[in-house]
Wavefront OBJ file of the C-alpha trace (Angstrom):
o trace
v 14.446 15.003 7.154
v 18.471 14.935 7.507
v 20.320 17.693 6.145
v 22.493 14.642 4.440
v 19.774 14.036 1.837
v 19.404 17.498 0.595
v 20.655 19.431 -2.002
v 23.377 21.773 -1.134
v 23.246 25.497 -2.207
v 26.191 27.562 -3.124
v 25.503 31.517 -3.333
v 28.738 33.280 -5.194
v 28.872 36.933 -5.047
v 32.064 39.425 -5.893
v 31.735 40.235 -2.115
v 32.067 38.522 0.827
v 29.891 40.487 3.275
v 27.234 40.058 0.490
v 27.730 36.210 0.124
v 27.429 35.960 3.618
v 24.472 38.046 4.050
v 22.385 36.487 1.491
v 22.899 33.392 2.899
v 21.757 34.235 6.296
v 18.721 36.228 4.738
v 17.920 32.689 2.870
v 18.479 30.572 5.833
v 16.261 33.173 7.978
v 13.377 33.150 5.498
v 13.703 29.030 5.155
v 11.895 28.971 8.515
v 12.563 26.379 11.501
v 13.803 23.036 11.207
v 16.032 21.344 9.019
v 17.752 24.099 6.623
v 19.699 22.947 3.417
v 23.295 23.188 3.522
v 24.092 26.405 1.976
v 27.654 28.345 1.827
v 28.653 31.609 0.491
v 31.875 31.889 -2.019
v 32.294 35.786 -1.964
v 35.084 37.814 -3.041
v 38.710 36.878 -3.206
v 40.764 34.820 -0.787
v 42.152 38.146 0.453
v 38.717 39.603 1.196
v 39.183 41.818 -1.941
v 35.959 42.089 -4.462
v 36.213 39.405 -7.406
v 35.545 35.956 -7.382
v 37.798 32.805 -6.308
v 37.454 29.572 -8.117
v 39.043 28.040 -5.070
v 36.527 29.448 -2.985
v 33.660 28.144 -4.843
v 34.896 24.463 -5.082
v 35.560 25.006 -0.988
v 31.884 25.549 -0.671
v 30.565 23.110 -3.277
v 32.463 20.905 -1.301
v 31.447 21.754 2.149
v 27.456 21.808 1.429
v 27.589 18.782 -1.179
v 25.608 15.466 0.515
v 25.431 13.632 -2.836
v 21.925 14.983 -3.738
v 23.686 17.882 -5.792
v 24.883 21.649 -5.406
v 23.105 24.363 -6.907
v 25.240 27.251 -7.846
v 23.794 30.886 -7.620
v 25.835 34.086 -8.631
v 25.514 37.374 -8.966
v 27.429 39.157 -11.750
v 29.015 38.319 -15.241
v 32.615 36.987 -14.061
v 31.263 34.737 -11.371
v 29.331 32.964 -13.931
v 32.085 32.971 -15.907
v 34.072 31.170 -13.153
v 31.353 28.679 -12.162
v 31.256 27.780 -15.602
v 34.925 27.039 -16.267
v 34.726 24.817 -12.891
v 32.171 22.787 -14.127
v 33.950 22.667 -17.643
v 36.945 21.366 -15.978
v 34.746 18.662 -14.476
v 36.834 17.671 -11.401
v 36.792 20.831 -9.258
v 33.197 20.564 -8.156
v 31.108 17.256 -6.870
v 29.293 15.421 -9.187
v 25.744 16.861 -10.132
v 26.644 20.514 -9.111
v 25.003 22.841 -11.605
v 25.158 26.718 -12.045
v 21.749 27.867 -11.473
v 20.029 30.705 -13.956
v 18.322 32.912 -11.104
v 18.213 36.119 -9.716
v 20.566 36.165 -6.727
v 18.704 36.876 -3.774
v 15.143 35.916 -4.847
v 16.581 32.485 -6.306
v 18.516 32.184 -3.303
v 15.965 32.373 -1.206
v 13.599 30.100 -3.403
v 16.356 27.609 -3.692
v 17.168 27.513 -0.018
v 13.441 27.070 1.082
v 12.733 24.371 -1.609
v 15.958 22.806 -0.809
v 15.413 22.097 3.056
v 11.607 21.037 1.941
v 13.763 18.358 0.361
v 12.982 18.535 -3.082
v 15.338 16.850 -5.612
v 18.207 19.430 -7.779
v 15.620 19.522 -10.615
v 13.221 21.197 -8.249
v 15.861 23.207 -6.399
v 16.603 24.875 -10.000
v 12.970 25.427 -10.999
v 12.063 26.973 -7.999
v 15.086 29.510 -8.047
v 14.666 30.069 -11.750
v 10.870 31.054 -11.393
v 11.950 33.842 -9.196
v 12.663 35.834 -12.112
v 9.178 36.144 -12.635
v 8.458 37.691 -9.019
v 6.410 41.179 -9.552
v 7.145 43.617 -7.337
v 4.748 46.070 -8.103
l 1 2 3 4 5 6 7 8 9 10 11 12 13 14 15 16 17 18 19 20 21 22 23 24 25 26 27 28 29 30 31 32 33 34 35 36 37 38 39 40 41 42 43 44 45 46 47 48 49 50 51 52 53 54 55 56 57 58 59 60 61 62 63 64 65 66 67 68 69 70 71 72 73 74 75 76 77 78 79 80 81 82 83 84 85 86 87 88 89 90 91 92 93 94 95 96 97 98 99 100 101 102 103 104 105 106 107 108 109 110 111 112 113 114 115 116 117 118 119 120 121 122 123 124 125 126 127 128 129 130 131 132 133 134 135 136
Protein backbone atom coordinates (compact mmCIF):
# COMPACT_ATOMS: atom_id res chain seq x y z
CA UNK A 1 0.00 0.00 0.00
CA UNK A 2 1.36 3.42 -0.90
CA UNK A 3 1.68 5.92 1.95
CA UNK A 4 -0.65 8.32 0.14
CA UNK A 5 -3.57 6.18 1.37
CA UNK A 6 -2.50 6.03 5.01
CA UNK A 7 -3.59 7.95 8.09
CA UNK A 8 -0.94 10.44 9.20
CA UNK A 9 0.30 10.62 12.77
CA UNK A 10 1.59 13.71 14.62
CA UNK A 11 3.35 13.32 17.96
CA UNK A 12 3.27 16.48 20.08
CA UNK A 13 5.64 16.76 23.04
CA UNK A 14 6.92 19.64 25.12
CA UNK A 15 10.39 18.48 24.09
CA UNK A 16 11.65 18.30 20.52
CA UNK A 17 14.08 15.47 21.28
CA UNK A 18 11.36 13.44 23.04
CA UNK A 19 8.97 13.84 20.11
CA UNK A 20 11.68 12.82 17.61
CA UNK A 21 12.70 9.82 19.73
CA UNK A 22 9.13 8.55 19.95
CA UNK A 23 8.74 8.98 16.17
CA UNK A 24 11.91 6.89 15.68
CA UNK A 25 10.71 4.25 18.13
CA UNK A 26 7.26 3.96 16.56
CA UNK A 27 8.70 3.75 13.03
CA UNK A 28 11.20 1.12 14.12
CA UNK A 29 8.56 -1.01 15.83
CA UNK A 30 6.19 -0.72 12.86
CA UNK A 31 8.49 -3.14 11.05
CA UNK A 32 9.58 -3.24 7.45
CA UNK A 33 7.62 -2.15 4.46
CA UNK A 34 5.55 0.97 4.13
CA UNK A 35 5.25 3.02 7.31
CA UNK A 36 2.49 5.53 7.83
CA UNK A 37 3.58 9.15 7.60
CA UNK A 38 4.53 10.33 11.07
CA UNK A 39 6.01 13.63 12.22
CA UNK A 40 7.20 15.15 15.46
CA UNK A 41 6.00 18.53 16.71
CA UNK A 42 8.07 19.01 19.81
CA UNK A 43 9.05 22.05 21.78
CA UNK A 44 9.03 25.61 20.57
CA UNK A 45 10.34 27.15 17.36
CA UNK A 46 13.55 28.18 19.12
CA UNK A 47 14.17 24.68 20.50
CA UNK A 48 12.90 25.36 24.00
CA UNK A 49 10.45 23.40 26.09
CA UNK A 50 6.79 24.05 25.34
CA UNK A 51 4.36 23.62 22.50
CA UNK A 52 3.92 25.50 19.26
CA UNK A 53 0.71 25.71 17.28
CA UNK A 54 2.79 26.54 14.19
CA UNK A 55 4.94 23.41 14.55
CA UNK A 56 1.85 21.26 15.15
CA UNK A 57 0.04 22.68 12.10
CA UNK A 58 3.13 22.21 9.92
CA UNK A 59 3.58 18.60 11.08
CA UNK A 60 -0.09 17.85 10.41
CA UNK A 61 0.15 19.30 6.90
CA UNK A 62 3.32 17.25 6.31
CA UNK A 63 1.67 13.90 7.13
CA UNK A 64 -1.78 14.58 5.67
CA UNK A 65 -2.61 12.22 2.81
CA UNK A 66 -6.37 12.78 2.93
CA UNK A 67 -7.12 9.77 5.16
CA UNK A 68 -7.09 11.75 8.40
CA UNK A 69 -4.45 12.83 10.87
CA UNK A 70 -4.24 11.38 14.38
CA UNK A 71 -2.56 13.72 16.87
CA UNK A 72 -1.15 12.33 20.11
CA UNK A 73 0.16 14.58 22.89
CA UNK A 74 2.27 14.19 25.99
CA UNK A 75 1.02 16.65 28.63
CA UNK A 76 -1.68 19.20 29.49
CA UNK A 77 -0.78 22.31 27.52
CA UNK A 78 -0.05 20.23 24.42
CA UNK A 79 -3.62 18.96 24.67
CA UNK A 80 -4.92 22.51 25.04
CA UNK A 81 -2.89 23.72 22.06
CA UNK A 82 -4.26 20.94 19.82
CA UNK A 83 -7.81 21.54 21.06
CA UNK A 84 -7.46 25.24 20.22
CA UNK A 85 -6.20 24.39 16.71
CA UNK A 86 -9.12 22.04 16.15
CA UNK A 87 -11.58 24.67 17.42
CA UNK A 88 -10.15 27.27 15.03
CA UNK A 89 -10.99 24.90 12.22
CA UNK A 90 -8.62 26.21 9.56
CA UNK A 91 -5.14 25.43 10.90
CA UNK A 92 -5.28 21.62 10.67
CA UNK A 93 -6.22 19.34 7.77
CA UNK A 94 -9.82 18.14 7.54
CA UNK A 95 -10.21 14.97 9.55
CA UNK A 96 -7.47 15.79 12.05
CA UNK A 97 -8.32 14.60 15.52
CA UNK A 98 -6.83 14.64 18.97
CA UNK A 99 -6.39 11.05 20.17
CA UNK A 100 -6.71 10.30 23.88
CA UNK A 101 -3.92 7.76 24.37
CA UNK A 102 -0.71 7.26 26.30
CA UNK A 103 2.06 9.03 24.42
CA UNK A 104 4.63 6.29 23.81
CA UNK A 105 2.49 3.15 23.74
CA UNK A 106 -0.30 4.95 21.90
CA UNK A 107 2.13 6.30 19.31
CA UNK A 108 3.49 2.83 18.59
CA UNK A 109 -0.03 1.38 18.31
CA UNK A 110 -1.17 4.25 16.07
CA UNK A 111 1.79 3.98 13.68
CA UNK A 112 1.60 0.17 13.48
CA UNK A 113 -2.16 0.28 12.85
CA UNK A 114 -1.98 3.12 10.33
CA UNK A 115 0.90 1.38 8.52
CA UNK A 116 -1.36 -1.65 8.06
CA UNK A 117 -3.80 0.57 6.16
CA UNK A 118 -6.44 1.04 8.86
CA UNK A 119 -8.78 4.02 8.78
CA UNK A 120 -8.66 6.92 11.25
CA UNK A 121 -11.24 5.37 13.60
CA UNK A 122 -9.24 2.14 13.88
CA UNK A 123 -6.00 4.06 14.41
CA UNK A 124 -7.63 6.09 17.18
CA UNK A 125 -9.08 2.94 18.79
CA UNK A 126 -5.74 1.11 18.69
CA UNK A 127 -3.94 4.06 20.27
CA UNK A 128 -6.59 4.47 22.99
CA UNK A 129 -6.47 0.75 23.72
CA UNK A 130 -2.87 1.24 24.80
CA UNK A 131 -4.25 2.56 28.12
CA UNK A 132 -5.04 -1.06 28.98
CA UNK A 133 -1.50 -2.37 28.37
CA UNK A 134 -0.22 -3.91 31.59
CA UNK A 135 3.46 -4.19 32.44
CA UNK A 136 3.16 -6.45 35.46
